[in-house]
C-alpha positions in Angstrom: 81.3 128.8 104.1 81.0 129.8 107.7 81.2 127.5 110.7 79.1 128.5 113.7 81.2 128.7 116.8 78.4 129.6 119.2 74.8 130.7 119.4 73.9 133.3 122.0 70.6 134.8 122.9 67.2 133.2 122.8 63.7 134.3 122.0 64.6 136.1 118.8 63.5 134.7 115.4 66.7 136.1 113.9 70.4 135.5 114.0 73.3 137.7 112.8 76.5 137.2 111.0 78.8 140.0 112.3 82.2 141.3 111.4 81.6 142.4 107.8 84.5 144.5 106.5 82.4 147.6 105.8 78.8 148.8 106.2 76.3 148.6 103.4 75.9 151.8 101.3 73.1 154.4 102.0 71.6 154.9 98.6 68.4 156.5 97.3 65.1 154.7 98.2 66.8 151.8 100.0 68.9 150.7 97.0 71.8 149.9 99.3 69.9 147.0 100.9 70.8 143.5 99.7 69.6 139.9 100.0 71.7 136.7 100.3 71.1 133.0 99.6 71.7 130.8 102.6 72.2 127.1 102.8 72.7 125.1 106.1 74.8 122.0 106.6 73.9 120.8 110.1 76.5 119.0 112.1 74.3 118.3 115.1 71.2 120.5 114.7 68.0 120.3 112.7 68.9 123.1 110.2 69.6 121.1 107.1 67.1 122.1 104.4 65.9 125.0 106.5 64.6 127.9 104.4 66.7 130.9 105.6 67.1 134.3 104.0 69.9 136.7 104.7 69.5 140.5 104.4 71.7 143.5 105.1 70.0 146.9 105.5 71.6 150.2 104.5 74.4 151.3 106.9 74.5 147.9 108.7 77.7 145.8 109.1 76.0 142.5 109.7 73.8 140.0 107.8 70.5 139.2 109.5 69.3 135.6 109.1 65.6 134.7 109.5 63.3 131.9 108.3 62.0 132.6 104.8 58.8 130.5 105.1 56.8 132.5 107.7 57.3 129.7 110.2 57.0 130.7 113.9 60.0 128.5 114.9 63.1 130.6 115.5 66.3 130.3 113.5 68.3 130.0 116.7 66.3 126.8 117.6 67.6 125.2 114.4 71.2 126.3 114.3 73.9 125.0 116.6 77.6 125.2 117.2 79.6 123.3 114.6 76.8 123.7 112.0 78.0 125.3 108.8 76.2 127.8 106.6 76.9 128.8 103.1 76.3 132.4 102.1 76.1 133.7 98.6 75.5 137.3 97.6 77.0 140.8 97.5 76.4 144.2 98.9 77.5 147.7 98.1 79.8 150.1 100.0 79.6 153.9 100.1 
């Protein structure tokens, strides 16, 4: 469970979870990329029940969050400080 301390930047459809302990592995044919299940518990925002996917690409040290339903509304319009997100998944190190 991660509590959002602040949201910065606007206009992007994506948000990032930074500070992962190591970058994702670089493997053959993109096999180092991973996906994560994300759930939102909104303290003050409108993010509860929002369909969000989390991904980490090879060599990256952050998880990218974006809406999983093709909606044009940005993730950062739904997430606010004090909201909490639950992240479930794993990724591989080199």
